[in-house]
C-alpha positions in Angstrom: -13.4 -2.8 2.2 -15.4 -2.5 -1.0 -18.1 -5.1 -1.6 -16.7 -7.5 -4.2 -19.4 -9.1 -6.4 -19.5 -12.9 -6.6 -17.9 -13.4 -10.0 -15.1 -15.5 -11.3 -13.4 -12.8 -13.4 -13.4 -9.0 -13.4 -12.3 -6.7 -16.2 -9.8 -3.9 -15.5 -12.6 -1.2 -15.6 -14.6 -3.1 -13.0 -11.6 -3.5 -10.7 -10.8 0.2 -11.1 -14.4 1.2 -10.1 -14.3 -1.2 -7.1 -11.0 0.2 -5.9 -11.7 3.8 -6.9 -8.6 3.9 -9.0 -7.7 4.6 -12.6 -7.0 1.6 -14.9 -3.5 3.0 -15.6 -2.7 2.7 -11.8 -3.6 -0.9 -11.9 -1.4 -1.6 -14.9 1.4 0.3 -13.2 0.9 -1.8 -10.0 1.3 -4.9 -12.0 4.8 -3.9 -12.9 5.7 -3.0 -9.3 4.0 -5.9 -7.4 4.8 -9.4 -8.5 1.8 -10.7 -6.6 -0.6 -8.9 -8.9 -0.7 -10.9 -12.1 -4.2 -11.0 -13.7 -4.7 -13.5 -16.5 -5.2 -12.2 -20.0 -7.9 -13.3 -22.4 -7.1 -14.3 -26.0 -7.7 -10.8 -27.0 -5.2 -9.5 -24.4 -7.8 -8.1 -22.0 -6.9 -8.4 -18.3 -9.0 -10.8 -16.3 -8.7 -10.3 -12.5 -9.8 -13.1 -10.1 -11.4 -12.3 -6.8 -8.0 -12.8 -5.1 -6.4 -10.3 -7.5 -9.2 -7.7 -6.6 -8.5 -8.4 -2.9 -4.8 -7.8 -3.5 -5.5 -4.5 -5.3 -7.5 -3.4 -2.2 -4.6 -4.4 0.1 -2.1 -2.6 -2.0 -4.3 0.5 -2.1 -4.6 0.4 1.7 -0.9 0.2 2.2 -0.1 3.0 -0.3 -3.0 5.4 0.2 -4.2 4.9 3.7 -1.1 3.7 5.5 1.3 5.9 3.4 3.8 3.3 2.6 6.2 3.7 -0.3 6.0 1.1 -3.1 9.1 -0.6 -1.7 7.6 -0.5 1.8 4.3 -1.9 0.6 6.1 -4.7 -1.2 8.0 -5.5 2.0 4.7 -5.6 4.0 3.1 -7.9 1.4 6.2 -10.2 1.6 5.7 -10.3 5.4 2.1 -11.4 4.9 0.4 -8.1 5.7 -3.4 -8.6 5.2 -5.3 -6.0 7.2 -8.3 -5.0 5.2 -9.0 -1.4 4.4 -11.9 -1.2 7.0 -10.1 -3.0 9.8 -8.6 -1.1 12.7 -5.2 -1.9 14.2 -5.0 -3.0 17.8 -2.8 -1.1 20.3 0.2 -2.1 18.2 2.4 1.0 17.8 5.5 1.6 15.8 8.2 2.8 18.2 11.6 2.0 16.7 13.1 1.0 13.4 14.2 -2.5 12.8 17.6 -3.1 11.1 16.1 -4.7 8.0 13.8 -1.9 7.1 15.2 0.9 4.9 14.3 4.6 4.9 10.8 5.6 3.9 9.2 2.5 5.4 7.2 2.4 8.6 9.2 1.2 11.5 8.8 -2.1 13.4 5.8 -2.7 15.8 5.8 -3.3 19.5 2.9 -3.7 21.9 2.4 -0.7 24.2 0.4 -1.5 27.4 -0.8 2.0 28.1 -3.7 2.9 25.7 -3.1 6.7 26.1 0.6 6.3 25.3 -0.3 4.0 22.4 -2.6 6.6 21.0 0.0 9.4 21.3 2.8 7.2 19.8 0.5 6.1 17.0 -0.4 9.7 16.1 3.3 10.7 16.1 4.1 7.7 13.9 1.3 8.6 11.4 2.7 12.2 11.3 6.2 10.8 10.6 4.8 8.6 7.8 3.1 11.6 6.3 6.2 13.7 6.5 8.3 11.0 4.9 5.9 10.9 2.0 6.2 14.7 1.6 10.0 14.4 1.8 10.0 11.8 -0.9 7.9 14.1 -3.1 10.3 16.9 -2.5 13.3 14.7 -3.3 11.6 13.6 -6.6 10.9 17.3 -7.4 14.6 18.2 -6.8 15.8 15.3 -8.8 13.5 16.2 -11.7 14.9 19.8 -11.7 18.5 18.8 -11.2 20.4 18.6 -14.4 24.1 17.7 -14.7 26.2 20.5 -16.1 
């Protein structure tokens, strides 16, 4: 995880640099993630607290590193997901979908005793997540080119 300076408030540009994101991405995430609500100064400038910066880094990890959709990331945050960007997972491996999770979201986790099997299953799961992301991009492309007659 990026080193967060010891400050009370951060401006959007500072948060963008810390998270290696563009400010417009942070503004968009505010509309998608209810947990991300920076205060605003009298002049309307966003003021992020340390907890907001940490939340930005969690969201970035879910979306960029773990390849969740926005809906999937929202669900993970509701479940209390808090693994930092630099932390490694244990031998927990996703092996089958849970009924409450929709398409495009990673599947439920179960413990796998055999480390070699856990590694293989984890690699396959990461590939599936990557392919789901590509499929979503293709669907969006098709929708953007489909026009009703």
